[in-house]
MIDO-915558 format. One record per residue (C-alpha): x, y, z. Coordinates in steps of 0.2 Angstrom, whole numbers, plus 5000, padded with zeros to 4 digits. Layout:
BEGIN
XYZ/...
END
This chain:
BEGIN
529251664927/529751664945/529751834954/529551914971/527651864971/527851684966/526951564979/528051414983/527651244988/528551074987/528650894992/529850835005/530550655004/532150545005/532350504991/531150624981/531650614963/530350484959/528950594964/527650654950/527050794961/528150924954/527650884936/525750884941/525751044952/526751144940/525651094926/524151154936/525051314939/525251344920/523551294915/522751404929/523751554927/524451544944/526051634949/526751484958/528051344958/528151174966/529851104969/530650934975/531450954992/532650804996/532650805015/533650685025/532750615040/533950685052/533650865047/531750855044/531150965058/532351095055/532051095036/530151105039/530251255050/531451335038/530251325024/528951405034/530051545039/530651565021/528851605015/528251435008/526451415007/526551225012/527251055007/526850875004/527750745014/528150575007/529150425013/529950425026/529350585034/527450555037/527650505056/528950645059/527750765050/526350725063/527550755077/528150915070/526450995066/525751125078/523951075073/523150935065/521550925055/520150805061/520550705045/522350695049/521950635067/520750505061/522050445048/523450445060/524550525046/525050685037/525350705019/524950885016/525551035027/525051215026/526051365034/524751485041/525251635052/526851545058/525951385062/526251215054/524551135050/524450955045/523150865035/522950695027/522150695009/522550515005/520850445011/519850575002/520850564986/520650374986/518750394988/518650534975/519550424963/518250284965/516850404963/517650474947/517650294940/515750274945/516250144959/514950144973/515750164990/514650044999/514649865005/516049765012/517849815008/519449715010/520949815014/522649735012/524049815023/524049905040/525250055037/524950235035/524050225018/522950075023/522450175039/521950325028/520950225016/520150115029/519650275039/518850355024/517850195019/517250175037/516750355038/515750335022/514750185029/515750035022/516149875032/517949865032/519049705034/520949735036/522149595032/523949605036/525449485036/525649525055/523949505062/524349605078/524649765067/522949735059/522149715076/522949875082/522349975067/520549915070/520649965088/521350135083/520050165070/518650115082/517850005068/518149865056/518749685057/520549615057/520849445049/522449345047/523349355030/522949185024/521049215027/520749355016/520649274999/519249155005/518249315011/518149394994/516549314989/515649435002/516649594997/516249724984/517949814985/519749744986/521049874990/522949834989/523649965001/525349885002/526849914991/526649734983/526649764964/527749914964/528949904950/527949764942/528449634955/527049524959/527449474977/525949354977/525049234966/523649354963/522649244951/522549114965/522049244978/520649304967/519849134964/518449164977/518049344971/516249384968/515849434950/515449614955/517049644965/518049804961/519949784963/520949944966/522849974969/523650124977/525250084968/525350174951/527050124945/526650024935/524850084932/524349904928/525049814943/525149624944/523549624955/522549724942/523149624928/522549464937/520849544941/520649594923/521049424917/519549364928/518449494921/518349594937/518249784937/519849874941/520450054946/522250094945/523150204958/523550354947/521850434951/522250434969/523850524967/522950664957/521450684968/522350684984/523450824977/521950944973/521650994991/523451044994/523451144978/521851234982/522551285000/524251344993/523751424977/521951474979/521351374964/520351214963/521251114949/520350994938/520750814937/520650814918/521250714904/522750824901/523350794918/523250604917/524050604900/525450704906/525750594921/525550434911/526750494898/528050514912/527750344919/528050274901/529650364900/530350294916/529750114911/
END
């Protein structure tokens, strides 16, 4: 029941109809008895700044931002949290006393997902990619004491990321499979695997993997990506990307609606069912 007291939040993207965030946040509103609503906000890049400030003026509590708005969101914010500055990205925005405050919850959500699966965040981690998601994940792992190696198809981008983070090691793309014998964690922070498209011979790439390697993917459509399937076939431990989606969302919900939602079985079942419907 939406009324004059309903707290509003949403997700800005272009396109945005694929987002599972409305399903998840509105579920949390229902189960926690929150008078709130979370809506998809299709926003063309040309109108992003105007739309963001309009939502703040209209009384929204805040928004998530997704592709292609994360860089624009950083520029539009009046203030950035230390985590957002470190990650070089914004995915969660709060409107507070007329100010637009940007945060990045991707790195924390990634690590919380590992912890929920009893994966130790330690040792050497191989991160594939050098975009916004890779930066957030690499920053979170570095801050938790991991050695981080970043591999990207364009080596210069990986080197630039290492310099920006003030830590880690950049390697050429062709090198990373041969380095897996010394790694405890492999993170695919690229879009390879989205929609079930392999994009790489993952089985061949994993030949040098240490038996204790944990393989995780930030892609969650499908939940079992070609990388995860190849890892499972080799008997390696895997963690899919759906948990990162859930855990990164909790901080925003808490800030906007004043309740800490649980990453429980019901939430995961609801999201998993929606993914199967779209498959």
